[in-house]
N, C-alpha and C positions, 0 to 999 in steps of 0.2 A: 650488055647486062650480063654479071660476072656471079656464078651463083657459090658461097663458099661452100664448107663441112657444116654439117650438124653442131650445136650446141649446146650439151647437155643444163637442166637447170634442176630443182626441187622443184619450183613453180616459176610459171610464166602468168604475168601481170599483165592483159591488153588496156591500156589507158593509164593516163599518168596527173588526172584528175585527184582531188582529194579520195577519192574514194580508192582508187588505183593505189596512192601512198602509201592509207592507211592499211591496206592489204599487205603492202610491200613491207611496212614496218615492222606488222604482227608475224608473217612470216621468216622476216630476218631476227626477230627478236627470236624468235625459236630455234635458232639456228638454220635453217633453207637457205640455200644458194637460190634466190630469186631474180630473175630478168624483168625489166618493163618496158613498155613498148609505146611511143608516144608520137601520135604524126605533127601534132601540134606544137603548142607549148606545157609544158609541165606545169603542172597544175589546173591545168584544167578552165573549162568554162567558168567554175566560180571564180577562181583565182583575176582574168582578163575580160567577161564578158556579163558577167550574173551579179553574184552576192556580192563578192569586193567594191566592183564601180557602179554600181546602183546604190548600195549602200554609202558609196561615197558621196554622191551626188547629194542625196537627201539628206545626209546629218543636217548642212548649214540651211537646207529647208526647212528642217522638224525643229531645230537652234533657234532663227527668226522664229518660228510660228510662235513657241514657246516664249519667247523674249517679248511679242508682242499681247501678249495676256498680263503681262506685268506692268501695273503705274510705277511708275520710278525709270522703267526701262523701255518704254512700250513707244515713247517718243524718237529714242533714240537709235530705232530699228524700223524706220517706217520708211526708207528708200531703199529700192532694188539691190538683189544681191550682185556680187561682184562676180559674173559668169568666169569671167576668164579666170581668176584665184581658184572660183569652185572646182571647174573643169582641171586645173594646174594638179590639185589637192588629189584630185582624183586620178591621175596620170602618175600620181606618186604611189597610190595604190594599187596601182596595178603592175609597176616597177617596170614603166613606159614601155610595157608589151615586152618584157626581156625575161625569161624567167631562169638566170644565172644563180638564180638564189634560191631557189627549187631543185635545180640539177644538182649546188653543192647539197643539197638536205638528202638527194640519194643516195650520192656518193658518201656521205657522213653514216647512213644508216648499213651502207656494204653494197648495196642493189644493183646491177648494170643495168642503166640507160641502153637503150637500142630506139636509135629514131628513124620515124618512117612509119611505113604501112602496114600493120600488122593482121593476119588473115590465118584462120583456121586451115590447116590442110590434112587433115583428119585426126582422129584423137590423137589429144597429148603431143598435138606437133601446130608449131605457129610460123610463117615464115614472113620475114619483113623489108620488104623491098625500100633500100634506101634510098636519099632523094638524089641519090647520082646513078642510082637504076640498079646495083648490087643489094643481092638477094642473102640474106642469114637465113636460117633454119635453125626455131628453136625447138627442142623435145622438153617434155614437162613430165618429170617421173612419179607426180604425185597431184598436181591441181594444174588449168591453166582457171583464170578469173578473168570475166569478160566485166571491164568497169568501163565501156565506152560513152556511157552517160546517154544521151537525147538530143535531137537537133529542133531546131522551130518548124512546124507546121504549118506552112503555107497553106490558102482557099486553092481550087483549084480555079480561079477566074481567068479569063481566057487573058493573053498580052500582058501579066502579072511580072514577070518576069522582068519587060522590056521598061517598064515602070520603077525599076528599082526599089523596091519598100524598102523600109524598115524592120528587121526583125530583131529580139532584143540585145542581139552584137553592137546594132547599131545603135539602137538607143542608147545602150551602157558606154559607148564608144565614141561618139559625136564631136566634131570639134567646138561645135557651136550651136547655140540654139538658135531654130528654125524659125522665121515669123511664125508661122501657123502650122500645125501639128494636128491631122486628124489620127486618133490612135485606135483602133478594131479590135473588139475584148473589153472582158470584164472579170478577169479573174488578175491574180498579183503583180504578173506584169506589168499588165494594162495599166491596173491604177496605181502604182506606184512611178511607172515612168511620164503618166500623166499629170500626177502629183510635183514628179522633179523640174518637167519640161516647163510644165505654166511657171512654178517659180522663179525658173531661170530666164521666165521672159517670150517662152512660145503661146501663142492663142490655139486652145485645144480644144479639139473638139472629141470630147469618146463618145464610139458608137455601141451598143451594147445589146447583143442578139437576144438576151433574154429580161427579164423581168427586173431585175437585180446585180448589185456587186457581188464579188466573193461571194461564188456561188457555195463552195464548200463550208464555207462558213455559217453559221447562227444569222438569220435575214437582219436581224438588225445591224450586225456590222456593217454589210455593205451599204443597208439604208445609212449611216452615220457617217461612211466615207464619202457616201453620193453626195448626202446635203454641204459636207465640209467642200471639198470639190467643186462645187458649184458656188457656194459663197466667195472660194478662191478667182471665182471668172472661169475657170473652164465651163462647157457648154456639153451634156450628159443626155444623150438621148437612148432610152431604153426600148427593146423590139425593136430594134435598128441592124438590118444587114446590108452590108455593100454587095449589090447586083454586076457592079463594073467600077474599074479603073482604071484611066490611062493619062498619061502626063503630056501636057500639051504645051511646047514650048517654054517647059523647066515647069509648069506649073502642074501639083498634081491632083486631076479629076475624079472622084469618085461621087460614082449616083448609086443612090440606096434606093432597095425593093421599093419604096414609096415611091421614089422616083426624084425626090429630092437631090438637086447639085451643090457636092459643097467643095470647094479649091481651097489647098492646102500646098507648103514648099513642099511638106515629106508628111507619109502615112508610115505610121509603124501597126504591122498584123500582131494583135499578141492571140493569139487562137490555138494553143494548144500547142504540143511534143510531141513528137516521134519519137523510136528505137531507135538511138546510132548502129543501128548491128544490118546495113543492107548491104553491106560490102566488109563482111571481117568471116567472110567463109565457112558461114552455120549449114551450105547445103553441104558440105564434106562431111558432115556429121549426121544427115540428116534432119537436120532442121529450118526452118522456114527465113529465107533470106530478108531483114526488117521486121521480124518479128519482137513482141516483147518475150522474153526468157523467164518461164515459172521455175519459183526453187522452190526448196522446204525451206523450212527458220534453220537452218544453217547455212544456208544461200548456195547447194546445191541445186543443178537443173537440173528436174523431174526425172527419171529414167537414167543420168547417167551416174560413174561411180566417180570422177576427175573435174567435170568443168561446173565453175560455181557461177552465178551472175548477179554483182553487185553493184547497189545504185539502182539509178533511175531505169538501169537496162530489165528489172524485174517487174519494173509498175507499183510496186509495193507502196512506195512513198516516194516522190520525186521532190526531196529536197535534201540540199549539200549535209546537212547535220544529222540527217537518217539513214546518206547512202553510208558517213562515217561507222555510225553506228554502225551499220549492216559489216562495212569494212571489218573492225575492228571482231565480232561474231564468227566472221567467215576465213582469219587470219585463226582465229583460234583453232575451229576446226579442221583447217586443213594440218594444221600443224598437230591436233592431236591424233588424226588421222595416220599421221605422216609417221608419226611415233609412236604411233601402238595403246597411245591411250584411252581410256574409253569416253566414248560421246555421250554427254550427260542429255542423252532424248526426254528421259525421263522430267526433267529437270525444264519449266518452263522458262523460267527464270532465270536458268542458269548460262554460263559462259559459252556456249555451245547454242543459243535459241534465240534470235532478233523478234522475243513476244512480242515486244512494244510496238513493232511495225502495226499489231492486230490492234491495239488498247491504249499505247498512250504516244501518238506520235504528234508534237509540239509544233507549230508553226505561226511565225510574227510577220505581217506587214506592214511595212514602215513607212506607211502612208499617214497623214495629220488628219483626223486624228489616228491613232495603232491600233492594230487590230492583232489580238493574239487569243489561239485555242489549243489547246488538247486535248485528247480523245475523240469523243461521240458526242457531235451536237444532238438536238432531243429530237427532231427528225430519225437520227441513224439510232439511237439507243431505241427508239420506240420500234425502231423497224427490225430490229436486231432481237427482238420478242424481251426486250428486260420491261419491267414497270418501275418507272420513272417519274420524277419530276423534277419540274424546272425549277431553281429557286432565281428573280431577278431583284438586283439594288439597283438604283441608279448614282455614282459617283457622288453626286450631288450632297449624300448624305455621310460621306468619308471628309473629316476634318485637312486631312493632308491633299486632298487632290483639288482644297479651295485655297489651300495654302500655295499651292504645287502653280494654277494658274485661275487670275480672275473667269468666272464664270466658264469653268470645268465644264466640260460636256461628255457625258461617258455611260457605259452600262456595263454590269457584271452577271455573269449567270453560270449558277451550278447545277447539274445533270444530277441528280443522285437516286442512285439504284436501293429502293424503297424494300427490297427485300435483302439485299447484304450492308444496305446502309453504308456505302461505300460512292465514289464521284465519278461518275460512268464519263463525266468531260466538263471542261470550263473554258469560258470565253470572256475576252474584258476586251472591250474598245476603249479609248482613251487617252488623252497626250501622255508618252512615256509609260504604256501600260506592257511595254513588250520585255521590262527585266522585272513583270510579276510573273510572267510565264513560265521560270524554274521554279516557283514554289507552286503552282497547280500541276505541274510535269510530275511532282515529288510524290502530290497527292494520289493523283490519279495511279503510275508507275506500282507508286507502295501498297497500293488498294489500302489509303489508311481509310480507319473508320472515321464516319462524325461526329461520335464522341471524342477519338482523341484529337482531331481538329481543334475541339475548344479549348486543348492545352498548348498548342502551340498561338504563344501572344505575339501581335503585330506589332510592332515596335509605334507611339505616337509621338510626334503625328504624320505618318506616312502614308502615302496611298495604297499599302498594303495592308491597312484597317479593314479593306473593303471583304477580307476573309472573315471580319467579328460579324459587319451589317448581315454578308451572306449566311452565315450560321444563324443567326438571328432571326433572320427572316426563315430561315427554317422553322426554326423551332416554333417560331408565332404561328405559323402555317401547320403547323403539324395537328 
């Protein structure tokens, strides 16, 4: 092992996923010298094992489902998906797990890339152990940004490692569809991957510990997704946990807490995420290895004047788009502090505060039907002490939904703050609703008064006319 001399930068970024890339982009745009450290592929989890490959797998699934709801087209798409072609397109969207393009982008903004394992080594200092064992020391004059994301969290079942279970990584990068697949979990990864692999030819059994799917959304979202999964041929079991799992002669055998024995070719555990902070040197600065990193709204770690935690590691919102939003805020705050520009702490929706993390986090689940939500659910709004009313409408009342697909099934809800007459949250479930979520996000983040929303006229006949139906239902029920 050879140790090199220290190299000084204004900013050092740990992790070159979308979050780290965006921090680097903002600090470089401000003229700050920036080093980025990455132990795997530049582009991170989202580009190679999460967002991009999963949505590439799901897009043909959803397109076929939509086509099957249209007379004149339904008969033409009754056959199975071409799994080989779907996987090949998925591979194209992951750049075949090569990061040349994203490395070129980093070069283009003038950030320096260091490949290897980065660890904090005291205040404002990062050591990078390269693939050849050589160690480079980087010092940061102004900030170190931890953007290392999360990793799959597996349950503590005896012998689980010997089974070689799938996590989200294997589920999004598999090169063939297993004949039988057990999916353990009820959240986004579980429902999306159950949807994808069932449509690609796998016999799917979904084991859900709780009473419903998508527990972070309104209850009806999980109910509609569960109904569709069952109708498509998946078996969904609620209130079920895995007590043990083994692999016998290549076959996975899962035994539930009720004593049921389920056999499959593969088993996917989609049972949560843990912070990827266990081996990045937190102990050298008095923090607990493997912990989430609490931050203020400028994404600076509590108690520090130089350490930032951006994206999943701060546990505010485990979503790529929200992490990128935080990265833009953090980059602006780092640059402002470095250049002696006042931080706009008094402006909660200003350039240096990630206020949307508290009030307007959007998410789309790309199942069939899609489920999208932003802001607070009814239960969350009530728990937060707001005086609210939920307004529900069925998409069957919307002409655009009927044109989109025969037998269109879906529901919309807006949660109205009765004191301030603004929206605290919105949820849509139904085919194609993912594209509606940004309008809801604008309404929630912008705190648009309900009376003003009447003047945002939806085009006819589109699915977005659901906004008019929601407003009518609110008026008629007032």
